[in-house]
A tleap script that builds the chain and sets N, CA, C and O, in Angstrom:
source leaprc.protein.ff14SB
mol = sequence {
  NMET THR HIE GLN ASN ASP THR PRO GLU ALA
  CYS ALA GLY ASN ARG ARG THR VAL SER ILE
  ILE CYS ARG GLU PHE ILE ALA SER PHE ARG
  GLY GLN GLU ARG ARG SER VAL ALA GLU LYS
  ASN PRO LYS ARG ILE SER ALA GLN SER ASP
  ALA GLY VAL ALA ALA LEU LYS ASN ALA ILE
  VAL GLU LEU LEU ARG ARG VAL LYS PRO ASP
  ARG HIE ALA GLY VAL ASN ASP PHE SER ILE
  GLY HIE ASP LYS ASN GLY ALA PRO VAL LEU
  THR GLY LEU THR VAL PRO GLY ILE GLY ILE
  ALA ASP ILE LYS ILE SER ILE ALA HIE THR
  ARG ASP PHE ALA TYR GLY CYS ALA ALA MET
  ASN ALA GLU VAL CASP
}
set mol.1.N position { -8.795 18.832 -12.041 }
set mol.1.CA position { -7.620 19.697 -12.119 }
set mol.1.C position { -8.438 20.464 -11.082 }
set mol.1.O position { -9.655 20.283 -11.040 }
set mol.2.N position { -7.878 21.251 -10.301 }
set mol.2.CA position { -7.958 21.850 -9.136 }
set mol.2.C position { -8.022 23.483 -8.869 }
set mol.2.O position { -7.059 23.755 -8.152 }
set mol.3.N position { -8.630 24.429 -9.107 }
set mol.3.CA position { -9.014 25.513 -9.274 }
set mol.3.C position { -9.372 26.383 -8.288 }
set mol.3.O position { -10.407 26.100 -7.684 }
set mol.4.N position { -8.579 27.714 -7.857 }
set mol.4.CA position { -8.921 28.483 -6.707 }
set mol.4.C position { -10.294 29.012 -6.473 }
set mol.4.O position { -11.028 29.668 -7.212 }
set mol.5.N position { -10.520 28.394 -4.795 }
set mol.5.CA position { -12.163 28.518 -4.654 }
set mol.5.C position { -13.250 27.344 -4.697 }
set mol.5.O position { -14.286 27.154 -4.061 }
set mol.6.N position { -12.590 26.631 -5.710 }
set mol.6.CA position { -12.995 24.978 -6.148 }
set mol.6.C position { -12.840 24.253 -4.844 }
set mol.6.O position { -11.802 23.906 -4.282 }
set mol.7.N position { -14.193 24.084 -4.451 }
set mol.7.CA position { -14.767 22.595 -3.001 }
set mol.7.C position { -13.880 21.340 -3.802 }
set mol.7.O position { -13.465 21.365 -4.961 }
set mol.8.N position { -13.741 20.278 -2.816 }
set mol.8.CA position { -13.695 19.304 -3.617 }
set mol.8.C position { -14.604 18.526 -4.252 }
set mol.8.O position { -14.530 17.817 -5.256 }
set mol.9.N position { -15.667 18.838 -3.326 }
set mol.9.CA position { -17.372 18.684 -4.443 }
set mol.9.C position { -17.035 18.860 -5.776 }
set mol.9.O position { -17.098 17.955 -6.608 }
set mol.10.N position { -16.688 19.965 -5.999 }
set mol.10.CA position { -16.813 20.756 -6.992 }
set mol.10.C position { -15.762 20.123 -8.536 }
set mol.10.O position { -15.973 20.285 -9.738 }
set mol.11.N position { -14.466 19.281 -7.700 }
set mol.11.CA position { -13.347 18.795 -8.393 }
set mol.11.C position { -13.236 17.470 -8.883 }
set mol.11.O position { -12.458 16.836 -9.595 }
set mol.12.N position { -14.594 17.212 -8.068 }
set mol.12.CA position { -14.622 15.370 -7.863 }
set mol.12.C position { -15.503 14.432 -9.302 }
set mol.12.O position { -15.884 13.265 -9.399 }
set mol.13.N position { -15.566 15.858 -10.437 }
set mol.13.CA position { -16.115 14.781 -11.672 }
set mol.13.C position { -14.765 14.367 -12.402 }
set mol.13.O position { -14.829 13.412 -13.176 }
set mol.14.N position { -13.684 14.939 -12.237 }
set mol.14.CA position { -12.447 14.176 -12.768 }
set mol.14.C position { -11.963 13.176 -12.091 }
set mol.14.O position { -11.473 12.100 -12.434 }
set mol.15.N position { -12.144 13.623 -11.176 }
set mol.15.CA position { -11.820 11.970 -9.687 }
set mol.15.C position { -12.199 11.037 -10.027 }
set mol.15.O position { -12.970 11.223 -10.969 }
set mol.16.N position { -12.090 10.034 -9.775 }
set mol.16.CA position { -12.414 8.711 -9.658 }
set mol.16.C position { -11.482 7.846 -9.145 }
set mol.16.O position { -10.312 8.225 -9.189 }
set mol.17.N position { -11.745 6.675 -8.624 }
set mol.17.CA position { -11.106 5.607 -7.971 }
set mol.17.C position { -10.459 4.700 -9.000 }
set mol.17.O position { -11.190 4.394 -9.942 }
set mol.18.N position { -8.686 3.999 -9.000 }
set mol.18.CA position { -8.529 3.590 -10.448 }
set mol.18.C position { -7.935 1.988 -9.462 }
set mol.18.O position { -7.225 2.169 -8.474 }
set mol.19.N position { -8.159 1.158 -9.702 }
set mol.19.CA position { -7.932 0.068 -9.154 }
set mol.19.C position { -7.230 -0.937 -10.307 }
set mol.19.O position { -7.418 -0.741 -11.508 }
set mol.20.N position { -6.415 -2.019 -9.805 }
set mol.20.CA position { -5.932 -2.656 -10.497 }
set mol.20.C position { -5.366 -4.095 -9.601 }
set mol.20.O position { -4.381 -4.072 -8.863 }
set mol.21.N position { -6.061 -5.084 -9.807 }
set mol.21.CA position { -5.749 -6.418 -9.636 }
set mol.21.C position { -4.943 -7.097 -10.470 }
set mol.21.O position { -5.259 -7.049 -11.658 }
set mol.22.N position { -3.894 -7.779 -10.147 }
set mol.22.CA position { -2.709 -8.772 -10.868 }
set mol.22.C position { -2.861 -10.190 -10.529 }
set mol.22.O position { -3.339 -10.327 -9.403 }
set mol.23.N position { -2.662 -11.054 -11.006 }
set mol.23.CA position { -2.811 -12.825 -10.373 }
set mol.23.C position { -1.524 -13.279 -11.116 }
set mol.23.O position { -1.209 -13.045 -12.283 }
set mol.24.N position { -0.774 -14.069 -10.052 }
set mol.24.CA position { 0.143 -15.051 -10.152 }
set mol.24.C position { 0.009 -16.319 -10.087 }
set mol.24.O position { -0.442 -16.636 -8.986 }
set mol.25.N position { 0.268 -17.539 -11.033 }
set mol.25.CA position { -0.267 -18.747 -10.431 }
set mol.25.C position { 0.885 -19.255 -9.723 }
set mol.25.O position { 1.943 -19.274 -10.352 }
set mol.26.N position { 0.874 -19.712 -8.413 }
set mol.26.CA position { 1.707 -20.093 -7.505 }
set mol.26.C position { 2.950 -21.136 -8.356 }
set mol.26.O position { 4.120 -21.044 -8.727 }
set mol.27.N position { 1.807 -22.159 -8.366 }
set mol.27.CA position { 2.488 -23.447 -8.750 }
set mol.27.C position { 3.828 -22.918 -9.836 }
set mol.27.O position { 4.997 -23.222 -9.598 }
set mol.28.N position { 3.549 -22.366 -10.634 }
set mol.28.CA position { 4.863 -22.055 -11.662 }
set mol.28.C position { 5.556 -20.720 -11.274 }
set mol.28.O position { 5.952 -20.007 -12.196 }
set mol.29.N position { 5.790 -20.200 -9.613 }
set mol.29.CA position { 6.222 -19.136 -9.432 }
set mol.29.C position { 7.549 -19.916 -8.647 }
set mol.29.O position { 7.573 -20.128 -7.435 }
set mol.30.N position { 8.721 -20.319 -9.677 }
set mol.30.CA position { 9.694 -20.639 -9.178 }
set mol.30.C position { 11.245 -20.269 -10.383 }
set mol.30.O position { 11.149 -20.281 -11.610 }
set mol.31.N position { 12.121 -20.069 -9.858 }
set mol.31.CA position { 13.501 -20.053 -10.425 }
set mol.31.C position { 13.631 -18.672 -10.332 }
set mol.31.O position { 13.048 -18.081 -9.423 }
set mol.32.N position { 14.365 -18.026 -11.206 }
set mol.32.CA position { 14.883 -16.539 -10.934 }
set mol.32.C position { 14.225 -15.314 -10.303 }
set mol.32.O position { 14.769 -14.472 -9.588 }
set mol.33.N position { 12.827 -15.375 -10.738 }
set mol.33.CA position { 11.604 -14.493 -10.021 }
set mol.33.C position { 11.903 -14.725 -8.599 }
set mol.33.O position { 12.517 -13.946 -7.871 }
set mol.34.N position { 11.316 -16.093 -8.204 }
set mol.34.CA position { 11.426 -16.484 -7.100 }
set mol.34.C position { 12.608 -16.075 -5.868 }
set mol.34.O position { 12.491 -15.685 -4.706 }
set mol.35.N position { 13.701 -16.354 -6.686 }
set mol.35.CA position { 15.197 -16.347 -5.638 }
set mol.35.C position { 15.175 -14.870 -5.720 }
set mol.35.O position { 14.991 -14.435 -4.584 }
set mol.36.N position { 15.285 -13.929 -6.575 }
set mol.36.CA position { 15.279 -12.718 -6.653 }
set mol.36.C position { 14.677 -11.750 -5.740 }
set mol.36.O position { 15.189 -10.753 -5.229 }
set mol.37.N position { 13.004 -12.419 -5.579 }
set mol.37.CA position { 12.035 -11.281 -4.570 }
set mol.37.C position { 12.616 -12.133 -2.901 }
set mol.37.O position { 12.342 -11.374 -1.971 }
set mol.38.N position { 13.311 -13.464 -2.393 }
set mol.38.CA position { 13.418 -14.017 -1.389 }
set mol.38.C position { 14.819 -13.394 -1.190 }
set mol.38.O position { 15.011 -13.065 -0.019 }
set mol.39.N position { 15.387 -13.257 -1.654 }
set mol.39.CA position { 16.920 -12.784 -1.466 }
set mol.39.C position { 17.156 -11.225 -0.589 }
set mol.39.O position { 17.944 -10.824 0.268 }
set mol.40.N position { 15.921 -10.612 -1.396 }
set mol.40.CA position { 15.498 -9.051 -0.661 }
set mol.40.C position { 14.955 -9.551 0.675 }
set mol.40.O position { 15.309 -8.904 1.660 }
set mol.41.N position { 14.262 -10.455 0.840 }
set mol.41.CA position { 13.753 -10.451 2.032 }
set mol.41.C position { 14.165 -11.771 2.921 }
set mol.41.O position { 13.384 -11.696 3.870 }
set mol.42.N position { 14.703 -12.546 3.053 }
set mol.42.CA position { 14.845 -13.939 3.140 }
set mol.42.C position { 13.918 -14.559 4.187 }
set mol.42.O position { 13.633 -15.756 4.236 }
set mol.43.N position { 13.435 -13.508 5.103 }
set mol.43.CA position { 12.499 -14.187 6.032 }
set mol.43.C position { 11.035 -14.725 5.454 }
set mol.43.O position { 10.265 -15.510 6.006 }
set mol.44.N position { 10.922 -14.204 4.452 }
set mol.44.CA position { 9.897 -14.675 3.166 }
set mol.44.C position { 10.072 -15.303 2.258 }
set mol.44.O position { 10.467 -14.899 1.164 }
set mol.45.N position { 9.659 -17.002 2.735 }
set mol.45.CA position { 10.053 -18.214 2.129 }
set mol.45.C position { 9.157 -18.738 0.871 }
set mol.45.O position { 9.389 -19.074 -0.290 }
set mol.46.N position { 7.677 -18.598 1.959 }
set mol.46.CA position { 6.953 -19.431 0.678 }
set mol.46.C position { 6.763 -18.738 -0.590 }
set mol.46.O position { 7.135 -17.571 -0.708 }
set mol.47.N position { 6.159 -19.432 -1.635 }
set mol.47.CA position { 5.733 -19.074 -2.999 }
set mol.47.C position { 4.072 -18.238 -2.964 }
set mol.47.O position { 3.580 -17.355 -3.668 }
set mol.48.N position { 3.686 -18.837 -2.063 }
set mol.48.CA position { 2.260 -17.599 -1.745 }
set mol.48.C position { 2.867 -16.290 -1.781 }
set mol.48.O position { 2.653 -15.488 -2.690 }
set mol.49.N position { 3.868 -16.001 -0.478 }
set mol.49.CA position { 4.040 -14.745 0.164 }
set mol.49.C position { 5.299 -13.970 -1.355 }
set mol.49.O position { 5.460 -12.764 -1.542 }
set mol.50.N position { 5.784 -14.780 -1.947 }
set mol.50.CA position { 6.528 -14.219 -3.247 }
set mol.50.C position { 5.594 -13.889 -3.863 }
set mol.50.O position { 5.318 -12.689 -3.864 }
set mol.51.N position { 4.625 -14.981 -4.739 }
set mol.51.CA position { 3.946 -14.670 -5.479 }
set mol.51.C position { 2.980 -13.636 -5.526 }
set mol.51.O position { 2.715 -13.027 -6.562 }
set mol.52.N position { 2.454 -13.426 -4.443 }
set mol.52.CA position { 1.565 -12.339 -3.769 }
set mol.52.C position { 2.276 -10.375 -3.793 }
set mol.52.O position { 1.733 -9.353 -4.213 }
set mol.53.N position { 3.423 -10.558 -3.248 }
set mol.53.CA position { 4.468 -9.906 -3.751 }
set mol.53.C position { 4.931 -9.072 -5.317 }
set mol.53.O position { 4.999 -7.876 -5.601 }
set mol.54.N position { 5.198 -10.356 -6.136 }
set mol.54.CA position { 4.872 -9.969 -7.223 }
set mol.54.C position { 3.923 -9.538 -8.309 }
set mol.54.O position { 4.164 -9.181 -9.462 }
set mol.55.N position { 2.329 -9.706 -7.400 }
set mol.55.CA position { 1.333 -9.432 -8.420 }
set mol.55.C position { 1.080 -7.841 -7.460 }
set mol.55.O position { 0.492 -6.834 -7.853 }
set mol.56.N position { 1.512 -7.994 -6.599 }
set mol.56.CA position { 1.217 -6.777 -6.281 }
set mol.56.C position { 2.108 -5.528 -6.741 }
set mol.56.O position { 1.608 -4.415 -6.904 }
set mol.57.N position { 3.430 -5.793 -6.931 }
set mol.57.CA position { 4.246 -4.934 -7.905 }
set mol.57.C position { 3.817 -4.991 -9.418 }
set mol.57.O position { 3.844 -4.103 -10.270 }
set mol.58.N position { 3.558 -5.832 -9.468 }
set mol.58.CA position { 2.498 -5.405 -11.091 }
set mol.58.C position { 1.184 -4.669 -11.255 }
set mol.58.O position { 0.740 -4.012 -12.197 }
set mol.59.N position { 0.587 -5.035 -9.804 }
set mol.59.CA position { -0.496 -3.897 -10.215 }
set mol.59.C position { -0.338 -2.650 -9.811 }
set mol.59.O position { -1.056 -1.710 -10.151 }
set mol.60.N position { 1.130 -2.571 -8.663 }
set mol.60.CA position { 1.418 -0.893 -8.224 }
set mol.60.C position { 1.839 -0.546 -9.876 }
set mol.60.O position { 1.064 0.337 -10.243 }
set mol.61.N position { 2.561 -0.831 -10.736 }
set mol.61.CA position { 3.477 -0.871 -11.822 }
set mol.61.C position { 2.357 -0.361 -13.022 }
set mol.61.O position { 2.739 0.406 -13.906 }
set mol.62.N position { 0.664 -0.954 -12.965 }
set mol.62.CA position { -0.101 -0.740 -13.922 }
set mol.62.C position { -1.035 0.210 -13.357 }
set mol.62.O position { -1.851 0.758 -14.099 }
set mol.63.N position { -0.997 0.467 -12.073 }
set mol.63.CA position { -1.611 1.354 -11.739 }
set mol.63.C position { -0.843 2.794 -11.981 }
set mol.63.O position { -1.240 3.652 -12.769 }
set mol.64.N position { 0.224 2.887 -11.228 }
set mol.64.CA position { 0.787 4.431 -11.788 }
set mol.64.C position { 0.742 4.632 -13.460 }
set mol.64.O position { 0.516 5.769 -13.875 }
set mol.65.N position { 0.960 3.512 -14.449 }
set mol.65.CA position { 1.262 3.400 -15.649 }
set mol.65.C position { -0.270 4.220 -16.215 }
set mol.65.O position { -0.152 5.041 -17.124 }
set mol.66.N position { -1.417 3.993 -15.731 }
set mol.66.CA position { -2.841 4.680 -16.189 }
set mol.66.C position { -2.739 6.127 -15.314 }
set mol.66.O position { -3.363 7.115 -15.702 }
set mol.67.N position { -1.958 6.160 -14.188 }
set mol.67.CA position { -2.824 7.388 -13.304 }
set mol.67.C position { -1.372 8.453 -14.255 }
set mol.67.O position { -1.788 9.512 -14.723 }
set mol.68.N position { -0.037 8.189 -14.454 }
set mol.68.CA position { 0.801 8.821 -14.213 }
set mol.68.C position { 1.736 8.346 -15.541 }
set mol.68.O position { 2.952 8.160 -15.584 }
set mol.69.N position { 0.581 8.199 -16.759 }
set mol.69.CA position { 1.648 7.797 -18.050 }
set mol.69.C position { 3.127 8.219 -18.276 }
set mol.69.O position { 3.967 7.492 -18.804 }
set mol.70.N position { 3.330 9.376 -17.855 }
set mol.70.CA position { 4.241 10.239 -18.193 }
set mol.70.C position { 5.614 9.866 -17.142 }
set mol.70.O position { 6.824 9.939 -17.355 }
set mol.71.N position { 5.083 9.579 -16.328 }
set mol.71.CA position { 6.048 9.632 -14.689 }
set mol.71.C position { 6.006 8.181 -14.014 }
set mol.71.O position { 6.123 8.195 -12.788 }
set mol.72.N position { 5.838 6.769 -14.701 }
set mol.72.CA position { 5.366 5.725 -14.338 }
set mol.72.C position { 6.974 5.307 -13.260 }
set mol.72.O position { 7.936 6.037 -13.020 }
set mol.73.N position { 6.725 3.988 -12.854 }
set mol.73.CA position { 7.771 3.341 -12.297 }
set mol.73.C position { 8.129 2.009 -12.328 }
set mol.73.O position { 7.224 1.188 -12.480 }
set mol.74.N position { 9.161 1.666 -12.224 }
set mol.74.CA position { 9.064 -0.232 -12.644 }
set mol.74.C position { 9.043 -0.906 -11.172 }
set mol.74.O position { 9.204 -0.284 -10.123 }
set mol.75.N position { 8.834 -2.174 -11.283 }
set mol.75.CA position { 8.859 -3.203 -10.427 }
set mol.75.C position { 10.018 -2.926 -9.212 }
set mol.75.O position { 9.767 -3.166 -8.031 }
set mol.76.N position { 11.582 -2.277 -9.765 }
set mol.76.CA position { 12.918 -2.348 -8.794 }
set mol.76.C position { 12.686 -0.886 -8.278 }
set mol.76.O position { 13.546 -0.362 -7.570 }
set mol.77.N position { 11.667 -0.293 -8.582 }
set mol.77.CA position { 12.035 1.586 -7.985 }
set mol.77.C position { 11.277 1.352 -6.771 }
set mol.77.O position { 11.352 2.379 -6.096 }
set mol.78.N position { 10.473 0.328 -6.095 }
set mol.78.CA position { 10.069 0.651 -4.663 }
set mol.78.C position { 10.123 -1.271 -4.544 }
set mol.78.O position { 10.323 -2.221 -5.302 }
set mol.79.N position { 9.748 -0.986 -2.825 }
set mol.79.CA position { 9.646 -2.168 -1.802 }
set mol.79.C position { 8.777 -2.641 -1.407 }
set mol.79.O position { 8.166 -1.839 -0.700 }
set mol.80.N position { 8.135 -3.940 -1.474 }
set mol.80.CA position { 7.141 -4.234 -0.301 }
set mol.80.C position { 7.434 -5.180 0.521 }
set mol.80.O position { 7.869 -6.286 0.200 }
set mol.81.N position { 7.109 -4.614 2.113 }
set mol.81.CA position { 7.289 -5.094 3.356 }
set mol.81.C position { 5.944 -5.261 3.662 }
set mol.81.O position { 4.895 -4.968 3.089 }
set mol.82.N position { 6.308 -5.937 4.965 }
set mol.82.CA position { 4.998 -6.330 6.029 }
set mol.82.C position { 4.977 -5.381 7.471 }
set mol.82.O position { 6.031 -4.845 7.813 }
set mol.83.N position { 4.178 -5.263 8.002 }
set mol.83.CA position { 4.387 -4.714 9.130 }
set mol.83.C position { 3.957 -5.673 10.063 }
set mol.83.O position { 3.875 -6.839 9.677 }
set mol.84.N position { 3.619 -5.339 11.418 }
set mol.84.CA position { 4.025 -6.276 12.582 }
set mol.84.C position { 2.755 -7.198 12.322 }
set mol.84.O position { 2.762 -8.194 13.045 }
set mol.85.N position { 1.604 -7.098 11.413 }
set mol.85.CA position { 0.675 -7.726 11.825 }
set mol.85.C position { 0.539 -8.542 10.137 }
set mol.85.O position { -0.518 -9.108 9.856 }
set mol.86.N position { 1.451 -8.520 9.344 }
set mol.86.CA position { 1.879 -9.211 8.081 }
set mol.86.C position { 1.055 -8.438 7.019 }
set mol.86.O position { 0.816 -9.199 6.081 }
set mol.87.N position { 0.590 -7.330 6.846 }
set mol.87.CA position { 0.060 -6.685 6.395 }
set mol.87.C position { 1.085 -5.946 5.268 }
set mol.87.O position { 2.150 -5.359 5.458 }
set mol.88.N position { 0.393 -6.191 4.113 }
set mol.88.CA position { 1.778 -5.110 3.218 }
set mol.88.C position { 1.973 -3.710 3.146 }
set mol.88.O position { 0.987 -2.975 3.208 }
set mol.89.N position { 3.267 -3.179 3.009 }
set mol.89.CA position { 3.737 -2.124 3.034 }
set mol.89.C position { 4.510 -1.484 2.065 }
set mol.89.O position { 5.674 -1.815 1.837 }
set mol.90.N position { 3.846 -0.459 1.400 }
set mol.90.CA position { 5.208 -0.053 0.348 }
set mol.90.C position { 6.232 1.200 0.739 }
set mol.90.O position { 6.043 2.124 1.530 }
set mol.91.N position { 7.237 0.941 0.011 }
set mol.91.CA position { 8.388 2.159 0.729 }
set mol.91.C position { 8.718 2.047 -0.460 }
set mol.91.O position { 8.511 1.054 -1.158 }
set mol.92.N position { 9.431 3.372 -0.900 }
set mol.92.CA position { 10.797 3.671 -1.494 }
set mol.92.C position { 10.596 4.245 -2.851 }
set mol.92.O position { 11.427 4.544 -3.708 }
set mol.93.N position { 8.906 4.356 -2.845 }
set mol.93.CA position { 7.800 5.075 -4.321 }
set mol.93.C position { 8.392 6.516 -4.030 }
set mol.93.O position { 8.367 7.182 -2.995 }
set mol.94.N position { 9.112 6.870 -5.688 }
set mol.94.CA position { 9.382 8.201 -5.313 }
set mol.94.C position { 8.941 8.818 -6.819 }
set mol.94.O position { 9.799 9.231 -7.599 }
set mol.95.N position { 7.290 8.833 -7.182 }
set mol.95.CA position { 6.538 9.459 -8.418 }
set mol.95.C position { 5.955 10.977 -8.426 }
set mol.95.O position { 4.740 11.108 -8.281 }
set mol.96.N position { 6.537 11.801 -8.543 }
set mol.96.CA position { 6.061 13.189 -8.165 }
set mol.96.C position { 4.262 13.079 -8.098 }
set mol.96.O position { 3.574 12.374 -8.836 }
set mol.97.N position { 3.975 13.607 -7.459 }
set mol.97.CA position { 2.329 13.831 -7.444 }
set mol.97.C position { 1.552 12.963 -6.655 }
set mol.97.O position { 0.354 13.128 -6.424 }
set mol.98.N position { 2.601 11.567 -6.038 }
set mol.98.CA position { 2.090 10.829 -5.627 }
set mol.98.C position { 2.626 10.438 -4.443 }
set mol.98.O position { 3.841 10.262 -4.354 }
set mol.99.N position { 1.794 10.254 -3.390 }
set mol.99.CA position { 2.743 9.692 -2.215 }
set mol.99.C position { 2.179 8.367 -1.674 }
set mol.99.O position { 0.976 8.104 -1.661 }
set mol.100.N position { 3.289 7.444 -1.169 }
set mol.100.CA position { 2.923 6.276 -0.441 }
set mol.100.C position { 1.138 5.898 -0.192 }
set mol.100.O position { 0.271 5.186 -0.698 }
set mol.101.N position { 1.267 6.726 0.738 }
set mol.101.CA position { -0.205 6.816 1.385 }
set mol.101.C position { -1.394 6.691 0.888 }
set mol.101.O position { -2.423 6.231 1.382 }
set mol.102.N position { -1.017 7.447 -0.835 }
set mol.102.CA position { -1.877 7.975 -1.571 }
set mol.102.C position { -2.388 6.856 -2.462 }
set mol.102.O position { -3.317 6.968 -3.262 }
set mol.103.N position { -1.699 5.808 -2.239 }
set mol.103.CA position { -1.869 4.322 -2.823 }
set mol.103.C position { -2.182 3.142 -1.986 }
set mol.103.O position { -1.225 2.671 -1.371 }
set mol.104.N position { -3.543 2.467 -1.816 }
set mol.104.CA position { -3.732 1.445 -1.276 }
set mol.104.C position { -3.728 0.399 -1.158 }
set mol.104.O position { -4.778 0.110 -1.732 }
set mol.105.N position { -3.089 -1.007 -0.635 }
set mol.105.CA position { -2.366 -2.200 -1.430 }
set mol.105.C position { -2.993 -3.506 -0.132 }
set mol.105.O position { -3.272 -3.462 1.066 }
set mol.106.N position { -2.990 -4.544 -1.178 }
set mol.106.CA position { -3.727 -5.576 -0.619 }
set mol.106.C position { -2.721 -6.589 -1.152 }
set mol.106.O position { -2.159 -6.471 -2.241 }
set mol.107.N position { -2.500 -7.826 -0.100 }
set mol.107.CA position { -2.520 -9.288 -1.323 }
set mol.107.C position { -3.019 -10.456 -0.527 }
set mol.107.O position { -3.197 -10.397 0.690 }
set mol.108.N position { -3.206 -11.360 -1.148 }
set mol.108.CA position { -4.147 -12.214 -1.129 }
set mol.108.C position { -3.591 -13.662 -1.900 }
set mol.108.O position { -2.760 -13.611 -2.807 }
set mol.109.N position { -4.070 -14.716 -1.492 }
set mol.109.CA position { -3.930 -15.848 -1.988 }
set mol.109.C position { -4.852 -17.029 -1.866 }
set mol.109.O position { -5.900 -17.013 -1.220 }
set mol.110.N position { -4.386 -18.043 -2.527 }
set mol.110.CA position { -5.621 -19.150 -2.272 }
set mol.110.C position { -4.739 -20.107 -2.655 }
set mol.110.O position { -3.574 -19.801 -2.909 }
set mol.111.N position { -5.265 -21.602 -2.759 }
set mol.111.CA position { -4.145 -22.693 -2.948 }
set mol.111.C position { -2.923 -22.770 -3.722 }
set mol.111.O position { -1.753 -23.068 -3.483 }
set mol.112.N position { -3.806 -22.283 -5.050 }
set mol.112.CA position { -3.127 -21.886 -6.505 }
set mol.112.C position { -2.850 -20.377 -6.964 }
set mol.112.O position { -2.351 -20.178 -8.072 }
set mol.113.N position { -3.105 -19.540 -6.295 }
set mol.113.CA position { -3.285 -18.120 -7.148 }
set mol.113.C position { -3.187 -17.291 -5.898 }
set mol.113.O position { -3.880 -17.421 -4.889 }
set mol.114.N position { -1.880 -16.107 -6.186 }
set mol.114.CA position { -1.803 -14.973 -5.641 }
set mol.114.C position { -2.805 -13.684 -6.183 }
set mol.114.O position { -3.391 -13.770 -7.262 }
set mol.115.N position { -2.875 -12.972 -5.658 }
set mol.115.CA position { -3.300 -11.637 -6.015 }
set mol.115.C position { -2.893 -10.645 -5.586 }
set mol.115.O position { -2.654 -10.901 -4.406 }
set mol.116.N position { -2.515 -9.105 -5.876 }
set mol.116.CA position { -1.968 -8.161 -5.487 }
set mol.116.C position { -3.084 -6.867 -6.291 }
set mol.116.O position { -3.360 -6.591 -7.459 }
set mol.117.N position { -3.432 -6.398 -5.124 }
set mol.117.CA position { -4.461 -4.969 -5.479 }
set mol.117.C position { -3.633 -3.717 -4.936 }
set mol.117.O position { -2.976 -3.645 -3.898 }
set mol.118.N position { -3.892 -2.528 -6.151 }
set mol.118.CA position { -3.260 -1.463 -5.586 }
set mol.118.C position { -4.263 -0.208 -6.248 }
set mol.118.O position { -4.199 0.068 -7.446 }
set mol.119.N position { -4.858 0.248 -5.640 }
set mol.119.CA position { -6.321 1.546 -5.994 }
set mol.119.C position { -5.589 2.928 -4.657 }
set mol.119.O position { -5.013 3.056 -3.576 }
set mol.120.N position { -6.266 3.749 -5.958 }
set mol.120.CA position { -6.078 4.831 -5.137 }
set mol.120.C position { -6.955 6.076 -6.159 }
set mol.120.O position { -7.355 5.886 -7.307 }
set mol.121.N position { -7.078 7.224 -5.431 }
set mol.121.CA position { -8.042 8.205 -6.275 }
set mol.121.C position { -7.157 9.094 -6.858 }
set mol.121.O position { -6.205 9.716 -6.385 }
set mol.122.N position { -7.832 9.027 -8.423 }
set mol.122.CA position { -6.724 10.297 -9.200 }
set mol.122.C position { -7.763 10.788 -9.823 }
set mol.122.O position { -8.877 10.272 -9.733 }
set mol.123.N position { -7.441 12.136 -10.720 }
set mol.123.CA position { -7.633 12.818 -11.221 }
set mol.123.C position { -7.198 12.076 -12.812 }
set mol.123.O position { -6.066 11.759 -13.178 }
set mol.124.N position { -8.808 11.899 -13.758 }
set mol.124.CA position { -8.238 10.691 -14.949 }
set mol.124.C position { -9.061 11.638 -16.048 }
set mol.124.O position { -9.899 12.466 -15.691 }
set mol.125.N position { -8.747 11.426 -17.248 }
set mol.125.CA position { -9.451 12.011 -18.295 }
set mol.125.C position { -10.496 11.267 -18.858 }
set mol.125.O position { -11.155 11.732 -19.788 }
savepdb mol mol.pdb
quit
């Protein structure tokens, strides 16, 4: 909680980094979920990419649930795209008090699993 004349250091006691990592098993990532994700961006056709986006969306939803339990979002309330270098980009999120730039995101995958990570500094009780 920020009070008048408080410095960031004085308020730092209630702030911490909250991070969530979600995992998807690539081999089982088929069917309706895969078609649904691919239909939104037909250039992304690999199971690794689709599973990574699904894992990241789940991580963002869980992060928001923990940080703003009264104002969280669902996986269909925002989009994940990619910049020119292939890094994930979060768009379309509208949760009062949280800006898109506040949430740091990453996707990684191995042959069998895809991982999505979402993190932000937040005031927590």
